[in-house]
Every structure is written in C-alpha cells, then in structure tokens.
N, C-alpha and C positions, 0 to 999 in steps of 0.2 A: 697885826692881830692876831689876840692871846686864844690859848688854846680852847678855853669855854667860848668865847663868840665864832671862833672856827666849826665850834661842833654845832653850835645853834644853826648857825648858817647850812651846815650839811644836812640840819634834819628840819629845815623848813625846805630848803628843794628836794628831800628826799619824800615829804609829806607833798609836796606838790606834783610830783612824778607819779606817786602812786593817786592820788586824786584823779590827777587825769587822766590816768589807765582804767580809774573804777568808772568817771564818769562816760570816757568813749566806748567801756565793755554794757555800761548802762542804757547809753544810747541805742546802740547795734542790739542789744537783746529788745529795745521797746521795739525799734524800728522791724525786726524779725518777727518778734512774737505777739508783738500788739498791734501796731500801726499797718505791717503788711498785709497779714489776716483781712483787716477789717475792710481795707481796700480793696485787694484783689478777688473776696472772697464774692461769687456771683452766681444767683441762682435765679435771675430773674425771667429766664424763661422758661422753670418748671419749680417753684419755690419747694414741692414734696419732695424730689431728690435731694435737698438738705440731710434730709433723715438715712440715708440709705450708707449700709457701709463704705468703708473707703479701702481698705483691704482686705484680701484673702485669708483666711489661716489654715494651718494642718491641723490634720487630725487630732496632735499633742498640743497644738496653739501656739505653734510658731509664725512668724507674720510671713505672708505667701507674696503672691504678685500683686499689684494694684490694682484695684478697679477702675477700669479706664473707659469702660464702653457701655452703654445701655440702650436699648430696642423699646420701642412702642408698637403693641400687637399683639394678638392671640397668639396662641400658641401654636395654632395652625396655621397663622400668617405666619411667623416666624421661620416653620418649618418649611413651607414654599417659598419663601423668600430667601433660605439659604440654597434649598435645590435648584431653584431658578439661576442662582450665582454659580452654581456648580460644586456646590461644597457637600460634605456627604455627614449626617450624624454619626458620633462615635458610638461605638458599644459601649456596655457598661464592663465595669473590670469583672472579668472572673478568670478560671483557670484556661480555659479554651482562648479567651482573648489574649491573656500574656503571653502563653504559647505560641499565637497567631504573630503577636508583636513583634516578639524574640525571632521567628522565624522569618519575618519581614525585613528585622534588619541585620539578623546573621547571614541570611543568601539572599538579600537585596530584592526580595519580591514584594509586588507592591499589594499594600493595605491600606485601601482607604478609608477602613471606616476603627482603624485600629484606636482600642479605647486612651482614653488621656488618665492621666494620676487624678486623685481625687483633692479638692479643695473645697473649702467652708466657710460659709456666709448664714447668717441668721441660725447656727447649730446644725447646717446639715451639707451634704456635698452638693454639688452642681445637678439642679434638675435636667440639663441638657446640657451637651457639648457638641460643636461641627468642628471639621477639619478640611481640609485641603491638600492635599498630597504636593510634595516636590521632589521629583527625581521618581526611582525605581523602588525605594521603599520608605518604610515609618521614619526613617532617624529625623527627615528634614519635613518639616511640614507647618501650615499654616492652621492655627486653632483658637477657638474661643468657648471658655464656657461661661454658662447661663446662668443664674436664679432668678426664680420670680420675686420681685421687689415687695413683701409685704405691706400692702396698705397704701402702696404707692400706685396710682394713675396718671396718664397723660392722653388728655384727648376723650377721657372717659374710656381707653383701654388700659389693660396691663402693660408694665412696665419691667424690662427683663436687666437685670445689671449684670455686667460680667468683668471677668478679666481675659483680653487677646493678647497672645505671644508667640513667637515664631520660635519653633524646636529648631536649634541648630545642630544640634548634635546626641546621639544617645551616649549614655555614660552612666556612671553610679554615685547617688547621692554622697555628697560632701558631710552630709549630717548623719543618715544612717548605713549608708555604704549600700542599699539597696538600687537596684536597676532603673533608672531614670531617664529624662530628657532632660537638657541644660538647653536655656533659653538664649537668644538674642539679647544684648543690653537695650537697644531700642523697642520698648515698647509699642511708644507713640507710633511709629512705621508699621507696627502690625493692628494697631486700633483702627491705622487709616486704612491699611488694604483692606479688612472687614469691610468697612461701611464703602469703602468707595467699590468694592466689588458686587453688594448689591446694589450700588446706586446703578453700576453699569447693566443689571440686569432689569433696570425699571422696577424695581421695587422698593424707593425711598422718595417720599416726598415731602422731608424736610431732615435738615440738620441742625444741631446747634449743641454749643458745649454751656456747661455748668461745671462749676467747681469740684475736683475729686481729692485725689492724696494730697495735691500740693506738688511744687518742683522738688525732683530731688535726682542727684549725679552720684552717679557711685554707689548707689543703695543696693543693699543684697537682700534677697528673699531668702526661705527657709533652705534652698538647697545650695546658699552659697554663691549663686550667681549673680552677677552686676547688672544691674536695671538702670535705667535713665529714663525720666518721663517732664513733663512741662506741669505735670499734676492737675490737666485737664478730663471732664469725663464728657465724652464725646456720645453726643444721643442722635440717634436714626429713628425715624418714625416711617414705617412701615406702612405702605399704600394699601387703604382697606379692601380685605378681599381681594390684595393683590394684583388690583390691576396695574397693568404697564404705566409706569408715570417717567415723564422726560425727567430731566436732571432736578435734582432734590434743591427746593429753597435753603439756602443756608443764613441763618442768622447770625447777626455780629454780634460779638463780644465788646462788655465798653471798652473804653481808650486804655486805661490804667492796664486792663488784661491782655489786649493786644501788645503795649507796650512789653508786659511782662516775657509775654510769648517768645517777640522777637529777640529780648536779652539772655533768655533760655536757649535759644537756637544757636546765639552768636558762643555763649558759654558752652553750651554742648561741642560744638564745632572744634573748641581750643582744646578741652577736655581728651575728645577722640585721637588727637595729634601727641598728647601728650602721655597716652597710656601706652606702655610698654606691649 
C-alpha cells in the first residue's frame, strides 16, 4: 500500500470515528433534552402547576434551592395544619431575631421560631416559613419556605409552592461569607418529612406529584451546598377547615415517571457510596 492510499484509509477511518461520536452525542442530547422531557413531564393532576417557578433565587439572582413542595389550602388552613403537626411559624428576619438565633446556636438554647434566610420567587421573599426543631438549638432543624402561587388554584383553593430542606449545620456562606445554614443534600427526604408530618396530624386529604425541577444529582445551591432530587413537586391537599382526616389518598404517577424515580433512587444510592 502506497503512502497516498494509506493516508486516504486513515482519513476515512478518522471521519468514521468522528462521525460516530457526533451521532452518539447527538442521540444523547436528543434523548435528554427532547425525548425525556416530553415523556417524563407530567401535570395531569393539576395542569396549572406547569407555570410555577421551579427554583428559588437569592436576592442577587443566584439559583437557590429547588421548589419541591406545594400545599393546597387557605393561609389559615396552612397555618393551622402546621400547628397541629407540631411545626412553628418562623420569625421574620430582624436584628433581634438574628441575635436570638446566634444565641441559640452558640449557647445551644432552643429557638423554635428562629428565622430562615430569605429566598425569592415571583420577585419577592417567602410569604411564610415553618420549622420544627431538632435537638437543643437552631443548628439543626426541619424547615419549609412557602409562596402563594400567583394565579394558581387547586380545587378552587389557593396553592402555595415552596422549598423544603433540612438544616444540617450552621456556618458561613461559601459565596458571601455571611452566617448561614447548610442543608442536607437529600432534599426529597425533607419534602417527604413535611408531608408525612401533616398527614400524621390528619391534615391531608390527598397527595400527588407533578414535574418540578427535574432529576438532579450533585447540583449546588447559591451557598455551594450539594443537593440531590428526583425532580418531582410533591403536592399535599389540606383538609378543608382542618377537619381531621385519615391517611390521604395518594394519586399515582404515569408508568414512565415511576420508572424514572426508581432509576433515580438506584443511581442516588450509588452516588452516596461513591462520595468522599
């Protein structure tokens, strides 16, 4: 084989390899950005939730925690439901509340209404936040921020969307160096904790999922905290008038979404074992 023929064969082989890589990458992009969203996006239980924001923002516009929970009910019903479930309404941020939470963390004194930091949806900070203490101080706590969803209703009642996360430790912001809390990575577990507590108090009549942010593993919020999520927005319908109700009816997801969630749980477990 002469040099010219060998060069031609090499170029053909190289073009074949490059073409195969392009085809594979194109197929992956088509699958992840076109096919998967079409097959896995579902709002059959409440189409109006398609329009709600999927991620909170900081005051400066950085991406915060995922929107992973929604409640259907009036403001009074939401407040009463959390009270019955043993959760407290968080104080608003102020110099006095900042001092109180610092005292709670440093001296390990209880503070069941310690404020939560501000995140933003619809151009405004949370309308209300609720929390449940863990231990003797505000270092660790369950908490959820809620915003009234503009123009969205469920069964004729208001819908509140929010982010539920578990504060794992108090520390310093990786971005601003200001005092803050750092969250546990498994935000889905906290989402489930909120709704499980409300259900245990007899305050939910129904639960269902719709698509939220979408699956994420090793994503980061504005503080640099890692989070994982199956990407579902879990909705709880509060019992009208807070009448005590038995276990809520759980509406099923489409088969492909159930398969996606199973695959996510599997990959999430592997990721947890591989993390340093």
